[in-house]
N, C-alpha and C positions, 0 to 999 in steps of 0.2 A: 248445890248440887245435892238432890235429896238423894240416898240410897235405897240401892232393893234388895238389900242383899247382907246378912252380919254373918262373920263366920271367920277363917283363920287360911293363913297357909301354912302347910305342912313342908317343912324344909328338912325332912331328915330330921332329928331329934328339936330341931327348931321352930317354933310354932309363932307366927306373926299374925295379931289381930287384924283384920282387915273389914273395911266395908265396900261393897260394892256398888258403882254410880254407872249410868250409863255416859259412854264416852261420843256418843252420839246423837244428833236430833232432825226429826224431818222437818221441812219448810214446805211442803206441799199442800195445795188446796185442796181442801177437801170440800163436798158439797153434800146436800142432802136431797131425799128424795121428795118432790111434791107432785099431787095431783095437778095435771097440768091445764086442767076446767078450770078451778076455782085457786091455784097455790098454797093448797093446805098440805101441810106435812104428812107426809107418809111413813109409821111407825111399826117396827114388829112388834109386836106382843105373845109376851110368853104364854103360849096356851097346854095344861094338860090334856091329852090325848084320850084319855081314861075316862075323865069330868067335864071337858069339854066348856073349861074356866082358864081363867087368868090366873097367873100363880104369881106371888114374889119371889124376889133374889133368895131370901132366908127357906125357901122350901127346894130349893133347886138343888142335886145330890149331882155325885158322877157315877156312871154306868157304864159298862163292857158290853157291846152288843156280840153275841155269841154267833157261827155261822149259822145257825136255824134263826135267828133273829129274839131268840132269848136274851133278855137287858140281866147281867148282874151287876148288881148295887155293888160299889168300891166307897169306903169311906174314907174319911180323914186320918182316924185311925189305925186303918190297915196299909195305907201310904207310910204312916210313921215309923212302923214295925219294920218295913223292908230292909233288910241286911245292906243298908248302903253305907259304905264307911265316908264317903265324900258329903253327905247330907248335908253338914254344915263346916266341909274342909275342902280346900284346892290342895291338893295332894300332889306334888310334883312328883315326877316317876322318871324323868330324864332330862339331858340338857344337848340340844344336838344343833349344828348351824342353823342360820336361818333358811339358808338356800334349799334346807332337806323338804322346808314345807310347802306343799303344792299350794299357789292360789285359791286353787278350786274348793280348798277347803277352807276355807275363811267365810267366818260368817260374824253374827254380830261381837261389838268391839265394846269394854269397857273398859275403866279403871279401879285402878284400887288403892285404896285412901287408906292409911295406918289408922287405927281403931285406937288413940289415945297415945300420951307420953311415952307408957312400955313399949309399945310397939315399932316408935322410932327408931331406937337402934337397930333391931334385928331386919327390918324394912330397909334403912340405908346398905348392911351389909348385903341383902340377897340384890340391892340394885345396882350398888357397884361391882358385885359379883359377876354377873352380867353383860357390864359395861366392858371389865374386864377380860373375859372368855368369848366375848364378839359372837356371843352363843344366846340362845332362847330356851325357855323352859316349857317341857310339856308336860302339862297336868290334866288329873281328872277331877270335876269339881259335879256337883248336882244341882240344877236351878229348875222353877218351873215344872216339876215332876217327876223329869229326867236326868239322867245322868250325861255330862258332856265332857266333851274332849276341849281343852285349851291349851293354848300359846300363850305365855308371859314374855313384854319383852320391856326393854326401857323406853321412853318416851318423855325428853328433855328429864323432868325431877320426878319422874313418876313413872311406877309400873304399870303396864296396860295388859288387859286381858282380854285376847281374842279367842271366841269361840270356834273350835274347828268342826268340821262335820266328819264324822267316823267316815275310816277309809271304804267303806261300803256303801255308802250314801253318796259316793261319786260316782257317777254313771259312765264306764268308756266311751270314747269316742269313737265307734266303730260304725264302719259303713257310710262316714261323713268324708273321706276325703276324696277328691274325684277321682273317677273310674279309669277314664283315660290318661293314658301316656302323654306327657308333655315334656318338653325340653325347653329350660331356659337357659339363653346363649350368657355368654359373659356381659356382653355390651349390654342387654338387659340390666343382668346386674348391677353394673356399674352405673347405670342411670336412677336405679332404684337406689343405691347409696348416694348418690348426686342429691335427690330428690329428700332423701332425711335428713341429709347435711345442710341441706338447706331451709326445710322448714324446723331444724334445730329443735334445743328445747322451749319449755316453756314454764312459769311460775304459775303453780296449782293455785296460787290465793288469785291470779286475774281470769280464772274462771267462773262463769257464776250460769244460774239456771236460766235462758232467756225464755224458754218456755213458760216460767212459773210467772216471770214478769210480765209476760204479754198477755196472760190470763189476767193478772193482777188488772191490768190496762182495761180490759174487756169489762171486770166488775165494777170498776170506778165509772165508766164510761155508760155502764147499763143502769146504776145507782144513779148517775145523774142527769137521765133520761136522754143521754147523749146516744148517738149511732154508735156501736164498736168500729172500732179502728181495722180498715182494711188490711188482709195480708198480704204481702208483694208473691209478684207472682213467683213460684220454683225456676229456678235455672233449667233451661231444657238439655237434657246430657244426650248429646246423639249416640247412636251405635261406636263402639271404641274396634275399628277394624285394623289399626296398625297399635302393636303396643308399644312399639319405638316412637312414633310418633307420639302418643299418650302422654308417656313418660316426660319426653321432650317437652314439648306444651307444659305439663306439670311442673317442671321444674322452674321453666320461663317464667310462669304467672307467679310462684313462689320465690322468685326472684324479685318481682316487678312488685308484687305484694309487701316487701321489705325494703323499698326503694333502691334496689339494686339497676344497675344498668341491665335491660333483658340481652344488650350482646354480649355480656361476659358467658352467656348459655355455648358451650362449645359444641358446635357442632359434627355430629358427627358422620363419616362419611353414607352417603346412601344406597341401600342394601339394591343389591341387581334383582331386578323384578324376575317376581313367577311368572311372567308372560312373555320372557324372551323368547325372540325367535327360533325356534326350531332349525337344527340343520335339515340342507335339501337331501330330499331322499328320494330317487329314480326321477331328478331330473322335473320334479315338480316344485313349483316357484309357492313359496310361503304365503299362507293367507292370514297371519296376525297382522296385531294393529302395530306391530313395530316396523315392520315395512315400509309404509307408506311414510311414518314419521322421519326415517331417515331419507326416503326419497324426495321428499318436502324437501329436506334440510338441503341435499344435493341440491336442487332443484335454487333455491333461494342463492347456494354459493353460487352455479352456473350464472344466472341473470346477476350476480353484482358483478361476476368478472366482466361479462359481455357489458354490462354499462359504464365497466372502466375502461376497456378498449376503445368504445364508441367515443367516449367522450375526452380519449388522446389523440383518437383519428381527427375529430372536429376542431380538437386544439392547435392538431399541425398543420389540419387543411386550412386552417384560418392565418396561422404563422406567413406558410407558405402565397396565399392571397395575397397577403400583405406586403410580403416582399419582392411579387410579381408586378405590383401595382406601381410599388416606389421605382422597379427597374424601369418600367415602361415608360415613367414620369421623368426618368432621369434621361433615357435616349431620349426622348423628345426632344427635352430642352437643347439637349446637344446637339441634336439637328438642326434645330431653330438657329442656335449661335452660329452654327457652320454656315448656314442659307446666309444669313444676314452677312456675314463676314465677304462671302463670294459676291454679294451685290453689290458691297462696297469698294472691293475692288475693281471690277469691272466698270464703276462710273470715274474710279482714278484715271484708269487707262484712257476712257472715252474722252475724257476731260484731257 
């Protein structure tokens, strides 16, 4: 990695020669401006307004525009004579716990590389001191024409420098919170906690820039003379009318995405509807929608009871009819036997 700044860390009376290198890099795809009619490049040319001609980089300097529009030239010599003790020094001013640093202040990140063999011992001393104290160092340094605030911390076996915004550069979030008074119930918080636990943690190394990958596919397709891939239709999200229902559904979908059984989601008891039937006042009947639902349920129960009674009566009637028929048949058979017996006896007497 190429160093972008050479200097030293001032740690009390200890001076540590270091080199500053970028800790991050951008993988975003950049575009060129072109003329849409013929595809020609559109370039920016640096033109002097007074002479109306293009000038070279060696002819360009710095200037400060005053309130009345006057340009005040500022040379590199003027900047070199600034009373800036941190021009070539990262001056450590304090050591604080890491949680004292507001993430809103975090800016660009750099690695500090020991500048040669003589710097190895004090570099290692500072690194191990930061590790054992569980603190970060607050420092001031100058880079690209301005003094900056920084934070030194240990990353593996190296020391990293995070640029920090000055406190007055962070804007307060005034007027951004909701104005209306909102009450969050314990059940809603429990469901939110359940959703957080279900989503769990993730290895940041598994995350990648899907937009850049899709953009690369479009560029490759256009270069090959093919039609660019079609983008999938975004999922339609309806209005969230019930926060509890939305949280329950989110927990269920999160469990399903992780291969867990959706039945594991504990269903909370349904809340009483806000449209419950009001109490009758003045002898008037309620006209809410809850009343017809109750009547319908009662009617279904009454119909079911009536059908059950009719079935029971029909069954009893059938049994009685069958019993009566069997009794009549038995009586007829008995009467026939008696008549036959009487005739036989009469014949014997007459004989």
